[in-house]
C-alpha positions as CSV (number, residue, x, y, z in Angstrom):
1,M,36.3,63.0,135.4
2,E,35.2,64.9,132.3
3,I,36.4,63.8,128.5
4,F,36.0,65.8,125.6
5,C,34.6,63.7,122.4
6,T,36.5,64.7,119.4
7,R,34.1,64.2,116.7
8,P,33.5,66.9,114.7
9,G,29.8,68.3,115.1
10,C,29.0,66.6,118.2
11,K,26.6,68.5,120.2
12,R,27.5,67.6,123.3
13,P,31.0,66.9,123.4
14,Q,32.0,67.5,127.2
15,N,31.1,63.8,128.7
16,F,31.4,63.2,132.7
17,F,32.2,59.7,134.1
18,A,32.4,59.5,137.8
19,D,34.1,56.1,138.3
20,L,36.9,57.6,136.1
21,D,38.2,59.9,139.4
22,D,39.3,56.8,140.9
23,E,43.1,56.5,139.5
24,T,42.9,52.6,139.2
25,N,39.6,52.5,137.3
26,L,41.4,55.3,135.0
27,K,44.3,53.4,134.4
28,T,42.5,50.1,133.8
29,V,39.2,50.8,131.8
30,Q,39.5,49.7,128.3
31,Q,37.2,52.5,126.3
32,K,35.1,55.0,127.3
33,F,31.9,56.0,124.7
34,C,30.5,59.7,124.2
35,V,26.8,59.6,125.1
36,T,25.3,61.7,122.7
37,C,27.1,60.1,119.5
38,G,28.9,56.9,120.1
39,M,32.5,58.2,119.5
40,P,35.3,56.3,121.4
41,L,36.7,58.9,123.7
42,L,39.7,57.2,125.0
43,L,42.2,57.9,121.7
44,L,44.2,54.5,120.7
45,G,43.3,53.4,124.5
46,R,45.6,55.7,125.8
47,Y,45.1,59.5,125.2
48,L,42.2,61.2,127.3
49,P,41.0,64.6,125.6
50,L,40.0,66.9,128.0
51,K,39.2,70.1,126.2
52,L,39.5,71.5,122.9
53,L,42.5,73.9,122.6
54,A,41.7,75.9,119.1
55,R,39.8,75.0,116.1
56,G,41.0,75.9,112.2
57,G,40.0,75.4,109.0
58,F,42.4,72.1,108.8
59,G,42.0,70.4,112.1
60,A,41.6,71.4,115.7
61,A,43.7,70.8,118.8
62,F,42.8,69.2,122.2
63,L,44.6,69.5,125.7
64,A,44.8,65.3,126.6
65,R,46.5,63.3,129.1
66,D,48.4,60.5,128.4
67,R,47.4,57.4,130.9
68,Y,50.3,55.1,130.2
69,T,52.4,57.4,132.0
70,P,52.9,57.5,135.6
71,G,52.5,61.1,136.3
72,M,49.1,61.3,133.7
73,R,51.5,63.6,131.2
74,K,49.9,66.4,129.7
75,C,49.8,66.6,125.7
76,V,48.4,67.9,122.7
77,V,46.3,65.6,120.6
78,K,45.6,67.3,117.0
79,Q,42.6,65.8,114.8
80,L,42.4,66.3,110.8
81,Q,39.1,68.3,110.7
82,P,39.0,69.7,106.9
83,T,35.9,71.8,106.7
84,T,35.4,71.1,103.0
85,T,33.7,68.2,101.2
86,N,35.8,68.9,98.0
87,P,37.9,65.5,97.4
88,Q,41.0,67.3,95.7
89,Q,40.7,69.6,99.0
90,L,40.5,66.7,101.4
91,E,43.0,65.3,100.1
92,V,45.5,68.2,100.2
93,A,44.6,68.4,103.9
94,K,45.2,65.0,104.4
95,N,48.8,65.2,102.9
96,L,49.4,68.4,105.0
97,F,48.6,66.1,108.2
98,Y,50.8,63.7,107.3
99,R,53.4,66.2,106.3
100,E,53.4,67.6,110.1
101,G,53.9,64.2,111.3
102,E,57.0,63.5,109.3
103,V,58.3,66.8,109.8
104,L,57.7,67.0,113.3
105,E,59.6,63.5,113.7
106,E,62.4,65.0,111.8
107,L,62.7,68.3,113.5
108,G,61.5,67.3,116.9
109,S,65.5,66.7,118.0
110,H,65.5,70.3,118.8
111,P,64.7,71.8,122.3
112,L,62.6,74.4,120.7
113,I,60.4,72.1,118.6
114,P,57.8,70.0,120.1
115,D,58.3,66.4,120.2
116,L,56.2,64.1,118.3
117,L,55.0,61.7,120.5
118,A,52.0,59.5,118.4
119,F,50.3,59.5,114.6
120,F,47.5,57.5,114.2
121,E,44.1,56.7,112.3
122,L,41.1,55.8,113.7
123,P,38.5,54.2,111.9
124,V,35.2,54.7,114.0
125,A,31.4,53.5,113.0
126,G,29.6,56.3,111.2
127,K,26.6,58.5,112.5
128,Q,24.5,55.8,109.8
129,P,24.4,52.4,110.0
130,G,27.3,50.7,107.7
131,E,28.9,53.8,107.4
132,Q,32.7,54.8,109.0
133,D,34.4,57.4,109.1
134,N,38.4,57.9,109.5
135,F,40.1,60.5,111.9
136,F,43.3,61.2,112.1
137,Y,45.3,62.3,114.7
138,L,48.9,63.2,116.1
139,A,50.1,64.0,119.7
140,Q,52.5,65.8,120.7
141,E,54.4,67.3,123.5
142,F,52.3,70.2,125.4
143,I,54.2,73.5,125.9
144,D,52.4,75.6,128.6
145,G,52.8,78.9,128.5
146,Q,51.6,81.8,126.0
147,T,51.5,82.7,122.6
148,L,52.8,85.9,121.5
149,E,49.5,86.7,119.9
150,E,47.9,86.2,123.6
151,E,51.1,88.1,125.1
152,L,50.8,91.2,122.5
153,L,47.4,91.3,123.8
154,E,47.6,91.2,127.4
155,K,51.2,93.7,127.8
156,G,50.8,95.6,124.6
157,A,53.5,96.7,121.7
158,F,56.7,95.1,122.5
159,S,60.0,96.9,122.9
160,A,63.0,97.0,120.5
161,A,64.9,95.3,123.0
162,D,61.8,92.5,123.9
163,V,61.8,92.1,119.6
164,L,65.6,91.8,119.2
165,E,65.3,88.9,121.7
166,V,62.4,87.8,120.0
167,L,64.6,87.5,116.7
168,Q,67.8,85.9,118.1
169,E,65.6,83.1,119.8
170,I,63.3,82.3,116.2
171,L,66.2,82.6,113.7
172,P,68.6,79.9,115.0
173,I,65.4,77.5,114.9
174,L,64.8,78.6,111.9
175,K,68.3,77.9,110.9
176,F,67.7,74.4,112.2
177,V,64.4,74.2,110.1
178,H,65.7,75.2,106.7
179,E,69.0,73.2,107.0
180,N,67.1,70.1,107.3
181,G,66.0,71.3,103.9
182,S,62.2,72.4,105.3
183,V,60.5,75.7,105.1
184,H,57.6,76.5,108.1
185,R,55.9,78.6,105.5
186,D,53.2,79.9,108.3
187,I,55.4,82.3,110.9
188,K,53.0,84.4,112.8
189,L,52.1,85.7,116.4
190,S,50.0,82.7,117.2
191,N,52.6,80.2,116.2
192,I,55.1,81.4,118.5
193,M,54.6,80.5,122.1
194,R,56.4,81.6,125.1
195,Q,57.1,78.7,128.1
196,K,56.0,79.8,131.3
197,P,59.3,80.5,133.3
198,K,60.5,78.6,135.8
199,N,61.9,81.4,138.2
200,P,59.6,84.1,139.0
201,G,60.6,87.2,137.2
202,G,62.1,85.1,134.3
203,K,61.5,85.0,130.7
204,G,60.4,81.5,129.3
205,K,62.0,80.0,125.9
206,L,60.2,80.8,122.5
207,F,58.9,77.4,120.7
208,L,58.4,77.4,117.2
209,L,54.5,75.3,116.8
210,D,52.5,74.2,114.0
211,F,54.2,72.4,111.2
212,G,50.8,71.4,109.0
213,A,52.2,73.9,106.4
214,V,55.6,72.8,106.0
215,K,57.0,72.6,102.4
216,Q,60.2,70.5,101.7
217,V,62.3,72.5,99.7
218,A,63.8,69.9,98.1
219,N,60.0,68.6,96.9
220,V,59.3,72.2,95.4
221,A,62.6,72.4,93.7
222,A,62.0,69.3,91.9
223,A,58.3,70.0,90.9
224,T,58.9,73.2,89.0
225,A,55.9,72.7,87.1
226,A,53.8,72.5,89.8
227,K,52.4,74.9,92.0
228,A,53.2,75.4,96.0
229,T,50.0,74.4,97.8
230,G,48.0,77.9,98.3
231,I,48.0,77.8,102.1
232,Y,49.3,81.1,103.9
233,T,47.8,83.5,106.6
234,P,47.1,86.6,104.8
235,F,49.5,89.6,105.3
236,F,52.5,87.4,107.1
237,A,53.0,85.7,103.8
238,P,55.4,87.5,101.4
239,P,54.4,87.6,97.2
240,E,55.8,84.4,96.2
241,Q,53.8,82.3,98.4
242,V,50.5,84.1,98.0
243,H,51.1,83.6,94.2
244,G,51.5,79.9,94.8
245,E,55.1,80.1,93.9
246,Q,58.3,78.6,95.0
247,V,59.5,79.3,98.7
248,F,62.7,79.8,100.0
249,P,64.4,80.0,103.4
250,S,63.9,83.9,103.1
251,T,60.1,83.5,103.0
252,D,60.1,82.6,106.7
253,L,62.2,85.5,107.2
254,Y,59.6,87.5,105.4
255,S,56.9,86.6,107.9
256,L,58.5,86.7,111.0
257,A,59.7,90.2,109.9
258,V,56.2,90.9,109.7
259,T,55.5,89.1,113.0
260,C,58.0,91.5,114.8
261,I,56.4,95.0,113.4
262,A,53.3,94.0,114.6
263,L,54.6,93.4,118.0
264,L,56.7,96.9,117.7
265,T,53.5,98.6,117.2
266,G,50.7,96.6,119.0
267,K,49.0,97.0,115.6
268,G,47.9,94.2,113.1
269,P,49.8,93.8,109.7
270,A,46.6,94.8,108.1
271,D,46.9,98.3,109.7
272,L,50.8,98.5,108.9
273,Y,50.8,97.6,104.9
274,D,50.1,100.4,102.3
275,P,48.0,98.4,99.4
276,Y,48.1,101.6,97.0
277,S,52.0,102.2,97.3
278,N,52.5,98.7,97.9
279,H,55.1,99.5,100.8
280,W,55.3,98.5,104.4
281,Q,54.4,101.7,106.4
282,W,55.3,100.4,110.3
283,R,57.6,103.3,111.3
284,S,55.0,105.9,111.5
285,H,53.0,103.9,113.9
286,L,55.7,103.1,116.5
287,G,54.2,106.0,118.3
288,A,56.6,106.8,121.7
289,N,58.3,103.1,120.7
290,P,62.1,104.2,119.4
291,V,63.7,101.4,117.2
292,P,67.2,101.7,116.4
293,D,68.2,102.3,113.1
294,S,70.5,98.7,112.6
295,L,67.1,97.0,113.7
296,A,64.7,98.8,111.4
297,Q,66.9,98.5,108.3
298,V,67.2,94.4,109.0
299,L,63.7,94.6,109.7
300,D,63.0,96.2,106.2
301,R,65.2,94.2,104.3
302,M,63.6,90.8,105.4
303,L,60.0,92.7,104.3
304,L,61.6,93.4,100.9
305,P,58.9,91.8,97.8
306,A,61.4,90.0,96.0
307,P,62.8,87.0,97.8
308,N,66.4,87.5,96.2
309,Q,66.9,90.9,97.7
310,R,66.1,89.8,101.6
311,F,68.5,87.9,103.7
312,Q,69.2,84.1,101.9
313,S,69.8,82.8,105.2
314,A,68.7,83.3,109.4
315,D,72.7,83.2,109.6
316,E,72.7,86.4,107.4
317,A,69.8,87.6,109.4
318,L,71.9,87.2,112.8
319,S,75.2,88.7,111.7
320,A,73.6,91.5,110.7
321,L,71.8,92.0,114.2
322,T,75.0,91.4,115.8
323,P,77.2,94.0,115.8
324,Q,81.1,93.4,114.4
325,P,83.9,93.7,116.5
326,V,86.4,96.4,115.5
327,T,89.8,94.5,114.8
328,P,92.4,97.4,116.2
329,T,94.9,98.5,113.2
330,K,98.4,98.1,113.8
331,P,99.9,101.6,114.1
332,P,102.6,102.5,111.5
333,P,106.8,101.9,112.7
334,L,108.0,105.2,114.5
335,P,110.9,107.1,112.4
336,P,114.4,106.2,113.5
337,R,116.0,108.5,116.2
338,S,118.7,109.9,114.4
339,T,116.6,110.9,111.6
340,P,114.6,113.8,112.5
341,P,111.0,114.0,110.9
342,P,110.5,116.0,108.1
343,V,108.5,119.1,108.7
344,S,105.7,119.6,106.3
345,S,103.9,122.6,105.5
346,P,100.4,122.9,107.2
347,Q,97.9,121.8,105.5
348,A,93.8,122.6,105.7
349,V,92.2,119.3,107.1
350,V,89.7,118.1,105.1
351,A,86.9,116.1,107.0
352,T,85.5,112.9,105.4
353,P,81.8,113.0,105.0
354,P,80.1,109.8,106.6
355,L,78.9,107.3,104.7
356,P,75.8,107.1,104.2
357,P,73.0,104.6,105.6
358,P,72.1,101.9,103.0
359,A,69.1,103.2,101.4
360,Q,65.9,102.0,102.4
361,A,63.6,100.2,99.8
362,Q,61.4,102.6,98.7
363,S,58.5,102.6,95.9
364,S,59.7,104.3,92.7
365,I,57.1,107.2,91.9
366,L,57.6,106.2,87.7
367,P,55.6,103.3,88.7
368,F,52.7,105.1,89.7
369,I,52.7,108.0,87.8
370,T,52.6,105.2,84.9
371,S,49.7,103.2,86.3
372,S,48.1,106.8,87.0
373,A,48.3,108.0,83.3
374,L,47.4,104.7,82.0
375,T,44.2,104.2,84.2
376,G,43.4,107.9,83.3
377,F,44.0,107.4,79.5
378,E,42.0,104.0,79.7
379,G,39.0,105.1,81.8
380,G,38.8,108.4,79.7
381,L,38.6,106.2,76.3
382,L,35.6,104.1,78.0
383,A,34.1,107.4,79.1
384,I,33.7,108.4,75.5
385,A,32.9,105.0,74.1
386,L,30.4,104.5,76.7
387,L,28.5,108.0,76.7
388,S,28.8,107.9,73.3
389,L,27.3,104.5,72.7
390,S,24.4,105.1,75.4
391,S,23.5,108.5,74.3
392,F,22.8,106.6,70.2
393,L,20.7,104.3,72.4
394,G,18.8,107.0,74.9
395,T,20.4,105.3,77.9
396,V,23.1,107.6,79.2
397,Y,22.4,106.9,83.2
398,I,22.9,103.4,82.4
399,G,26.3,104.3,80.3
400,A,27.7,106.5,83.2
401,G,26.6,103.8,85.8
402,V,28.5,101.2,83.4
403,W,31.6,103.3,83.0
404,L,32.1,104.2,86.9
405,F,31.6,100.3,87.9
406,L,34.5,99.3,85.2
407,L,36.6,102.4,86.7
408,A,36.3,101.1,89.9
409,G,37.1,97.2,88.7
410,L,39.9,98.8,86.5
411,I,41.6,100.4,89.6
412,F,40.9,97.4,91.9
413,V,42.3,95.1,89.8
414,Q,45.4,96.9,90.0
415,V,45.6,97.4,94.0
416,Q,45.4,93.8,94.1
417,H,48.2,93.3,91.7
418,V,46.0,91.4,89.7
419,L,46.9,93.8,86.6
420,K,50.0,94.9,85.6
421,R,51.5,98.0,83.4
422,P,52.1,96.1,80.6
423,Q,48.8,94.3,80.4
424,L,46.9,97.4,81.1
425,L,49.0,99.2,78.2
426,V,47.7,96.3,76.0
427,I,44.0,97.4,77.1
428,S,44.4,100.5,76.3
429,V,45.8,100.0,72.9
430,V,42.7,97.5,72.1
431,T,40.2,100.3,73.5
432,A,41.7,103.3,71.3
433,L,41.9,100.7,68.1
434,L,38.1,99.5,68.9
435,V,37.0,103.4,69.4
436,F,38.8,104.4,66.2
437,L,37.4,102.0,64.0
438,F,33.8,102.4,65.4
439,P,32.6,105.9,64.6
440,I,29.4,105.1,67.2
441,L,31.7,104.9,69.8
442,R,33.2,108.4,69.5
443,G,30.1,110.3,69.1
444,G,31.0,111.2,65.4
445,Q,34.3,113.0,66.9
446,A,37.3,113.1,64.7
447,P,39.8,110.3,66.0
448,L,42.7,112.6,66.9
449,N,40.2,114.8,69.1
450,V,39.3,111.5,71.1
451,L,43.3,110.7,71.5
452,L,43.7,114.2,72.6
453,L,41.2,114.2,75.4
454,A,42.4,110.7,76.4
455,V,45.6,112.2,76.8
456,L,44.2,115.1,78.8
457,I,42.4,112.7,81.4
458,G,45.3,110.7,81.8
459,L,47.6,113.6,82.7
460,A,44.9,114.6,84.7
461,A,44.8,111.5,87.0
462,V,48.6,111.7,87.7
463,G,48.2,115.4,88.7
464,L,45.3,114.2,91.2
465,G,47.3,111.1,92.0
466,I,50.2,113.0,92.9
467,I,48.5,115.4,95.0
468,F,46.8,112.4,96.9
469,Q,50.6,111.2,97.5
470,L,51.3,114.5,99.0
471,V,48.7,114.8,101.1
472,Y,48.9,111.2,102.7
473,G,52.6,111.5,103.5
474,T,52.0,114.5,104.8
475,L,49.0,112.7,106.9
476,S,50.9,110.0,107.9
477,R,54.0,111.9,109.3
478,W,51.9,114.2,111.5
479,L,49.4,111.3,112.7
């Protein structure tokens, strides 16, 4: 029988013991040790790791068997394996690991969340004499199936009906999680697993996995001065989570919507998000995969950047997905037979125009124009100042290179939302004051001329930006 060593960094983790092929020996043996590093292999004397399933920055997951059950039941054993040596980060990782155990114990009563089987710390002798290593493990129910990430790679983009089924199965699980005071914080393709169907041709149930990043809502609300732990999956996490702010039930809804548009398009979230316009451009990637407006509008609302603009609960999202029954109105009573109905003059029938669909969240053009104008204005001032100074010093080429570097940095910090328009306005005002106060920075030109030139450059930047947006929008519709 082969047993896998769980010590991080073991050079030969596979160990083969022929005597364990005998069921009697397998049930009664006290312990086995790795022949390479001496690590105990039978965890708690009970769990036998068979192979590595996955490894991440904070741990590893192993397929194991529980020899204290009659059928040697399969299970998943997770081990805390932080890759950092920073004491603060190690403490964060350890707290997250304990939190996963606590939350799994609280939430494991839900049939579509894996049960917690055991949670334990294992002290073992270190590699050096006199040293001791402490390892942390949890054992949980094994779900035999495929993650949605694996299913997407195998079958390709999901249909709208399939994605609707995913929403209708995962939203009730999230409702249970949120009502128990928790937020998952890491909804993504690889954390949703479809169990193998019991009947051929059927569909297995979806399970929600990996509660290592769960955050208790109550704890976050109480610690208003503290930031939430900055652990998230890029593009799946909404802005409030990326910035380390408080998380909400709508945080999970955002991540679930990103998961759904990845399933609908067959593309990664990085390909669906346009950082220039700060907007999800997923509809142009659907190809021949039609999506009903009702589903698309629900996903668009779940993807809104502000938490208070999204659905505030999983129940709200479910209600928006479910067509509401139309209640028939009672017809008006007929007039008495003795009284003839009044004859009215014919009137033109005015057709009531249909109500327009709810407006979708779109990026306003005003912030874009403002940012372009400020960037052009600031870039013009920097160009005048650096070129005037470098001309005075006889280093024109160096000055031009420094200007290009600063301009690229200015655009980059805006795209990454590090620098916002009010901050850019302050920087522009300070730069203008410096240029006006020091003649060497304006090459002896009059301050009014310098201001006029910078304004013209800002207007040119706006024009170029609008042309780029028009070209980009046209190409997005055709490609």
